[in-house]
N, C-alpha and C positions, 0 to 999 in steps of 0.2 A: 516474496519477490525480492531478488537482490537488486540493489541500485548500484550501477557501475560508478566509480569515482569520477569518470569523465562526464557524467550526466547530472543535471539538477532535476529535482522533482518538485512539483507543486500539487498538493492535495487540498481539495476544498473542505471547508469546515462541515458542510452537510454530510459528506462522505465519511469524514473522520468521526463525526458524532454517531452516525448510523452503524458503521463497521467497528469502531473503537479498536483499531488494530494494535497489535503488539509491535512496538517500534524499538528495535535494538540499535542504538546509536553507535555502539562499538563495532558491531558486525555490519552496520549500514544496511539493515534489512527491515522490511515492513511485511508483517504477516497478519491475515485475519485471525481473529480468535476462533477456537474450535466450534463454538456454538453459533457463529455467524453463518447465516444462510448464504449459499452461493449466489443467489439473486442480487445480493448487495455488491458483488464484485464483477457482475456481468459487464458493466460499463468500463471496466479498467482495461486499458490497452497498453501493450508494451511496444515502444518504438525504439529502434536502435539509434544511438547517437552517432 
């Protein structure tokens, strides 16, 4: 999921601990790890800023 520069994002610690995403600070992207089940990301919504 790409994060537009015009938007801030707040991720909860329970979600970060469960999903343990790959965070690329240079590319400003957050991706679930390949072994992460999709059920962990079902509650993620994308809202335009």
